[in-house]
C-alpha positions as CSV (number, residue, x, y, z in Angstrom):
1,M,-31.3,71.7,-8.6
2,S,-27.8,70.8,-10.0
3,A,-27.0,67.5,-11.8
4,R,-24.9,66.4,-8.9
5,S,-27.6,67.2,-6.3
6,L,-30.1,65.2,-8.4
7,L,-27.6,62.3,-8.4
8,F,-27.3,62.4,-4.6
9,L,-31.1,62.5,-4.3
10,F,-31.3,59.4,-6.5
11,V,-28.8,57.6,-4.3
12,F,-30.6,58.6,-1.2
13,L,-34.0,57.3,-2.4
14,F,-32.3,54.2,-3.7
15,N,-31.0,53.5,-0.2
16,I,-34.5,53.9,1.3
17,V,-36.0,51.4,-1.1
18,V,-33.4,48.7,-0.6
19,F,-33.1,49.1,3.2
20,G,-36.9,49.1,3.5
21,Q,-37.0,45.5,2.2
22,E,-36.1,43.4,5.1
23,P,-34.6,40.0,4.2
24,R,-37.0,37.1,4.1
25,I,-36.0,34.1,6.4
26,I,-35.8,30.8,4.5
27,A,-34.5,28.5,7.3
28,R,-33.3,28.7,10.9
29,D,-30.5,27.0,12.8
30,P,-29.5,27.3,16.5
31,H,-26.4,29.2,15.3
32,G,-27.5,30.7,12.0
33,L,-30.1,31.8,9.5
34,L,-30.5,31.4,5.8
35,A,-32.3,34.5,4.3
36,E,-33.0,36.0,0.9
37,T,-33.1,39.6,-0.4
38,E,-33.9,40.5,-4.0
39,G,-33.4,36.9,-5.0
40,R,-29.9,36.8,-3.3
41,R,-29.2,34.3,-0.5
42,I,-27.6,35.5,2.7
43,L,-26.1,33.0,5.1
44,F,-25.7,34.1,8.7
45,M,-23.5,32.2,11.1
46,A,-22.6,32.9,14.8
47,G,-20.8,31.2,17.6
48,N,-17.6,29.2,18.0
49,P,-16.0,27.5,15.0
50,E,-17.8,24.2,15.3
51,Q,-21.2,25.9,15.8
52,M,-20.7,28.2,12.8
53,G,-19.5,25.3,10.6
54,A,-22.4,23.1,11.6
55,A,-24.9,25.9,10.9
56,H,-23.3,26.4,7.5
57,G,-23.5,22.7,6.7
58,R,-27.1,22.2,7.9
59,L,-28.5,25.3,6.3
60,L,-26.9,24.5,2.9
61,A,-27.0,20.8,3.1
62,S,-28.6,20.6,-0.4
63,P,-26.1,22.7,-2.5
64,I,-22.9,21.9,-0.7
65,P,-22.5,18.3,-2.1
66,Q,-22.9,19.8,-5.6
67,V,-20.1,22.3,-5.0
68,T,-17.8,19.9,-3.2
69,P,-16.9,17.5,-4.6
70,R,-18.7,17.9,-8.0
71,T,-17.4,21.4,-8.9
72,V,-13.9,20.5,-7.7
73,A,-14.1,17.5,-10.0
74,L,-14.9,19.7,-13.0
75,V,-11.9,21.9,-12.1
76,A,-9.7,18.8,-11.8
77,G,-10.6,17.7,-15.3
78,G,-9.8,21.1,-16.8
79,Y,-6.5,21.3,-14.8
80,Y,-5.4,17.9,-16.0
81,F,-6.1,18.7,-19.7
82,S,-4.3,22.1,-19.5
83,T,-1.3,21.0,-17.4
84,G,-1.0,17.2,-17.6
85,K,-0.9,17.1,-13.8
86,W,-3.3,15.2,-11.5
87,F,-5.2,17.9,-9.6
88,Y,-5.9,15.9,-6.5
89,D,-2.2,15.2,-6.0
90,R,-1.6,18.9,-6.1
91,L,-4.4,19.5,-3.6
92,A,-2.9,16.9,-1.3
93,E,0.4,18.7,-1.5
94,I,-1.2,22.1,-0.8
95,L,-3.0,20.7,2.2
96,A,0.1,19.0,3.7
97,R,2.3,22.1,3.3
98,S,-0.2,24.9,4.2
99,Q,-2.3,23.2,6.9
100,P,0.4,23.7,9.6
101,H,0.2,27.5,9.0
102,T,-3.6,27.6,9.0
103,P,-5.4,28.8,12.2
104,E,-7.0,25.8,13.9
105,R,-10.4,27.6,14.2
106,F,-10.7,27.7,10.5
107,L,-10.0,24.0,10.1
108,Q,-12.5,23.1,12.9
109,E,-15.2,25.2,11.2
110,C,-14.5,23.6,7.8
111,L,-14.7,20.1,9.1
112,A,-17.9,20.8,11.1
113,M,-19.4,22.3,7.9
114,G,-18.5,19.1,5.9
115,Q,-19.9,16.7,8.6
116,A,-23.2,18.6,8.8
117,A,-23.6,18.7,5.0
118,G,-22.7,15.0,4.6
119,I,-19.5,15.3,2.7
120,S,-16.1,13.8,3.5
121,E,-13.4,15.6,5.5
122,R,-11.2,15.4,2.4
123,D,-13.8,17.1,0.2
124,A,-14.5,19.8,2.8
125,L,-10.8,20.6,3.1
126,Y,-10.0,20.3,-0.7
127,G,-12.9,22.6,-1.5
128,N,-11.4,25.3,0.7
129,F,-7.8,24.9,-0.3
130,F,-8.1,24.6,-4.1
131,P,-8.1,28.4,-4.8
132,E,-4.3,28.2,-4.1
133,L,-3.9,26.6,-7.5
134,F,-5.4,29.5,-9.5
135,H,-4.1,32.8,-9.9
136,C,-8.6,40.2,-11.4
137,S,-8.8,44.3,-11.0
138,G,-9.1,46.3,-7.9
139,V,-9.4,50.0,-7.3
140,A,-10.1,52.4,-4.3
141,V,-10.8,56.1,-4.5
142,K,-11.3,58.8,-2.0
143,G,-11.1,62.5,-1.2
144,S,-10.9,64.6,-4.4
145,A,-11.7,61.6,-6.6
146,T,-15.2,60.9,-5.2
147,A,-18.4,62.9,-5.2
148,D,-18.6,63.0,-1.3
149,G,-14.9,62.6,-0.4
150,E,-15.5,59.2,1.2
151,V,-13.7,55.9,0.2
152,L,-15.2,53.8,-2.5
153,H,-13.5,50.4,-3.0
154,A,-14.3,48.2,-6.1
155,R,-13.3,44.6,-6.5
156,V,-13.6,42.7,-9.8
157,L,-13.2,38.9,-9.6
158,D,-12.4,37.4,-12.9
159,Y,-12.4,33.6,-12.1
160,M,-13.9,30.5,-13.8
161,A,-17.4,31.7,-14.5
162,D,-17.6,29.0,-17.1
163,I,-18.0,26.2,-14.4
164,N,-21.1,27.9,-13.1
165,L,-19.8,28.4,-9.6
166,Q,-22.2,31.4,-9.5
167,K,-25.1,28.9,-9.0
168,F,-23.8,28.5,-5.5
169,A,-23.1,32.2,-4.7
170,L,-24.3,33.9,-1.6
171,L,-23.4,36.6,0.9
172,Q,-22.0,35.2,4.1
173,V,-22.2,37.1,7.4
174,F,-19.8,35.6,9.9
175,M,-20.2,36.6,13.6
176,P,-17.5,34.5,15.4
177,N,-17.2,34.6,19.2
178,D,-14.4,37.0,20.3
179,F,-13.6,38.3,16.8
180,N,-14.9,40.9,14.4
181,A,-18.1,40.3,12.5
182,W,-17.7,40.5,8.8
183,L,-19.3,39.9,5.4
184,S,-17.9,37.9,2.4
185,V,-19.1,37.8,-1.1
186,G,-18.8,34.0,-1.2
187,Y,-20.0,30.6,-2.1
188,A,-21.7,27.6,-0.4
189,S,-19.1,25.5,1.5
190,F,-16.4,28.2,1.3
191,V,-15.2,29.3,4.7
192,G,-12.4,31.6,3.5
193,T,-12.8,34.8,1.5
194,V,-11.4,36.8,-1.4
195,T,-13.9,39.7,-1.2
196,A,-14.9,41.1,2.2
197,I,-15.6,43.9,4.6
198,N,-15.9,43.8,8.4
199,E,-18.0,45.7,11.0
200,H,-15.2,48.3,11.5
201,G,-15.2,49.3,7.9
202,L,-12.1,47.4,6.8
203,A,-12.5,46.1,3.2
204,I,-10.2,43.9,1.1
205,G,-10.1,42.3,-2.3
206,E,-7.5,39.9,-3.8
207,M,-6.0,39.6,-7.3
208,G,-4.0,36.5,-8.2
209,G,-0.5,36.4,-9.6
210,R,2.0,33.6,-10.1
211,G,3.9,31.5,-7.7
212,E,2.2,28.1,-7.9
213,G,4.0,25.6,-5.7
214,Q,4.9,28.2,-3.0
215,W,2.5,26.7,-0.4
216,D,4.5,26.9,2.8
217,G,2.3,29.5,4.5
218,M,-1.3,30.4,5.3
219,P,-3.6,30.0,2.3
220,M,-4.6,33.3,0.8
221,A,-8.3,32.9,1.5
222,F,-7.7,32.1,5.1
223,L,-5.2,34.9,5.5
224,L,-7.9,37.4,4.3
225,R,-10.4,35.9,6.8
226,D,-7.9,36.2,9.6
227,I,-7.4,39.9,8.7
228,M,-11.2,40.4,8.6
229,E,-11.6,38.9,12.1
230,R,-8.6,40.5,13.8
231,A,-7.9,43.9,12.2
232,K,-9.9,47.2,12.3
233,T,-7.7,49.4,10.1
234,V,-5.5,49.2,7.0
235,R,-2.3,49.5,9.1
236,E,-3.4,46.6,11.4
237,A,-4.0,44.5,8.3
238,I,-0.5,45.3,7.0
239,E,1.0,44.1,10.3
240,I,-0.9,40.8,10.0
241,F,0.5,40.4,6.4
242,K,4.0,41.1,7.8
243,N,3.8,38.6,10.6
244,T,2.1,35.7,8.7
245,P,3.9,33.1,6.5
246,R,2.4,33.7,3.0
247,T,1.9,31.6,-0.1
248,C,2.3,32.3,-3.9
249,E,2.0,35.7,-5.4
250,Y,-1.0,38.0,-4.8
251,Y,-2.0,41.6,-5.1
252,Y,-4.5,43.3,-2.8
253,V,-6.4,46.5,-2.4
254,I,-7.3,47.4,1.2
255,S,-9.3,50.3,2.5
256,D,-10.9,51.4,5.8
257,R,-13.5,53.9,7.0
258,S,-10.9,56.5,8.1
259,G,-9.9,57.1,4.5
260,D,-6.7,55.0,4.6
261,M,-6.2,52.7,1.6
262,V,-3.3,50.9,0.0
263,G,-2.3,48.4,-2.7
264,V,-0.3,45.4,-1.6
265,Y,2.1,43.2,-3.5
266,A,2.8,40.0,-1.5
267,T,4.9,36.8,-2.1
268,P,6.3,34.5,0.5
269,N,9.4,36.7,0.7
270,I,8.3,40.2,-0.5
271,L,5.7,42.6,0.8
272,Q,5.4,46.0,-1.0
273,I,2.9,48.7,-0.1
274,L,1.6,51.2,-2.7
275,E,0.1,54.3,-1.1
276,A,-2.9,56.3,-2.6
277,G,-1.8,58.3,-5.6
278,E,1.6,56.6,-5.7
279,Q,2.8,55.8,-9.2
280,H,4.3,52.5,-10.3
281,P,6.2,51.7,-13.5
282,Q,4.0,48.7,-14.3
283,L,0.8,50.7,-14.1
284,P,-0.7,53.4,-16.2
285,Q,-1.0,56.9,-14.7
286,V,-2.8,56.6,-11.4
287,P,-5.0,59.6,-10.4
288,K,-4.6,61.5,-7.1
289,D,-6.3,59.8,-4.1
290,T,-6.5,56.5,-6.0
291,V,-5.1,53.0,-5.5
292,M,-5.4,50.8,-8.6
293,I,-4.3,47.3,-9.4
294,S,-4.9,45.8,-12.8
295,A,-3.0,44.5,-15.8
296,G,-2.6,44.9,-19.6
297,D,-5.3,46.7,-21.6
298,R,-7.7,46.5,-18.7
299,A,-5.4,48.7,-16.6
300,K,-5.2,51.3,-19.4
301,V,-9.0,51.5,-19.7
302,L,-9.5,51.6,-16.0
303,S,-7.0,54.5,-15.7
304,E,-8.8,56.4,-18.5
305,R,-12.2,55.9,-16.9
306,L,-10.9,57.0,-13.5
307,H,-9.4,60.2,-14.9
308,E,-12.6,60.9,-16.9
309,K,-14.9,60.6,-13.8
310,F,-12.4,62.1,-11.4
311,G,-14.2,64.1,-8.7
312,D,-17.6,62.8,-9.5
313,I,-17.3,59.1,-8.6
314,T,-20.3,57.5,-6.8
315,P,-21.1,53.9,-6.3
316,Q,-23.2,53.9,-9.5
317,L,-20.4,55.5,-11.5
318,M,-17.9,53.0,-10.1
319,I,-20.2,50.2,-11.4
320,D,-19.9,51.8,-14.9
321,I,-16.1,52.2,-14.5
322,I,-15.5,48.5,-13.9
323,R,-17.6,47.3,-16.8
324,R,-15.9,45.4,-19.7
325,P,-13.2,45.5,-20.7
326,V,-12.0,46.3,-17.2
327,A,-13.9,43.1,-16.2
328,M,-13.3,40.1,-18.3
329,R,-15.6,37.5,-19.8
330,S,-14.8,35.3,-16.9
331,N,-16.1,38.0,-14.4
332,L,-17.6,35.9,-11.6
333,H,-18.5,38.6,-9.1
334,N,-18.1,42.3,-8.4
335,A,-18.4,44.3,-5.3
336,I,-18.4,48.0,-4.4
337,F,-17.7,48.8,-0.7
338,K,-18.3,52.1,1.1
339,P,-16.4,51.5,4.3
340,A,-17.6,54.7,6.1
341,T,-21.2,53.4,6.0
342,L,-20.7,49.6,5.6
343,D,-22.7,49.7,2.4
344,V,-22.0,47.0,-0.2
345,W,-23.2,46.8,-3.8
346,F,-22.6,43.4,-5.4
347,A,-23.4,41.4,-8.5
348,H,-22.8,37.7,-9.6
349,A,-22.4,36.3,-13.0
350,G,-25.4,35.0,-14.8
351,T,-25.6,31.7,-16.7
352,R,-24.1,33.4,-19.8
353,S,-23.4,37.0,-18.7
354,P,-20.4,38.3,-16.7
355,A,-21.2,39.9,-13.4
356,C,-20.6,43.4,-14.7
357,D,-23.6,43.0,-17.0
358,M,-25.9,41.8,-14.2
359,P,-28.1,43.8,-11.8
360,Y,-26.4,44.8,-8.6
361,T,-27.9,44.3,-5.1
362,Q,-27.2,46.7,-2.2
363,V,-27.0,45.7,1.4
364,N,-25.6,47.2,4.6
365,L,-23.5,45.1,6.9
366,G,-24.6,46.9,10.0
367,K,-28.2,46.4,9.2
368,L,-27.6,42.7,8.4
369,I,-26.0,42.2,11.8
370,E,-29.0,43.9,13.5
371,F,-31.4,41.7,11.4
372,Y,-29.7,38.6,12.7
373,R,-29.6,39.6,16.3
374,A,-33.4,40.5,16.1
375,N,-34.3,37.1,14.5
376,S,-31.8,34.6,15.8
377,N,-32.6,31.9,18.4
378,Q,-29.7,32.9,20.6
């Protein structure tokens, strides 16, 4: 048996072991479940915005008051000492300017979550709008770059691991009425997303840039949620980007189960699309069938590793490719998506270790949706 065949056999057996371990239910709600697999919490929510938000708040009533407002207060202190500006004034400005561009269903869900968890409306909203003030690496490969030809999409989130936001990490499975079901690598009280895949195999990850103060648009985390809920393909996602008022400067990698994938550069006024294998003067050499977004020395190492492993890339090899220094010391979470099968491998930072050095857990979005439907009260 060849080395590659052995590798595929290992992956196959690994899948059986993980998927054979059904999540353990911790708590139930009329419109949700809180479950656990391999020590990782999974929050399921289904219904209309108020029902989903209330389920979120009730099932996580203990940790949510610790995230919001306490974690936001820690961020506020650091922001003041680094900029000399009062953080809550900036949040109030963000809210006033971006709220008119935010879908009402997201605001309703956020407020219902806060009420059910016993926090104020202000804290519920501020906790979901503050990511606009802070501006990671992303890569997708397919075809000749991967061992089986299918898309693998990696997302590296380098963001404030030093405030222990990872203590409140969980997978969130959203099943809204009349919209796509989707999964977010998220956090208690957070109803937007920065790392996600939906039931149609559309995956996305965000990398922050500059542009603080450009807030007259839909906040990034809600824009990505809107894409998850309304789009099925990369090209449908691009149309939503085109037709939505945007904030600040962000980079994205988007992929889908058909094999389509792109890099996106977006500001309030500019939208640029980087196709697979397309070269860009600000990036190191990008291999064929690859989309890559990173910066500095991290980008150089990422390019070298992708070239070295070209043609043999599996989820396990991708986990190695995005280790430090591609990931930074502030690496809060990582995710590997396989859109064709809805498989997700994810890791969160430890107390003193970046996510890239922690064990990964594998789940499958399709199986999680089946699990909820089999065990819900609806």
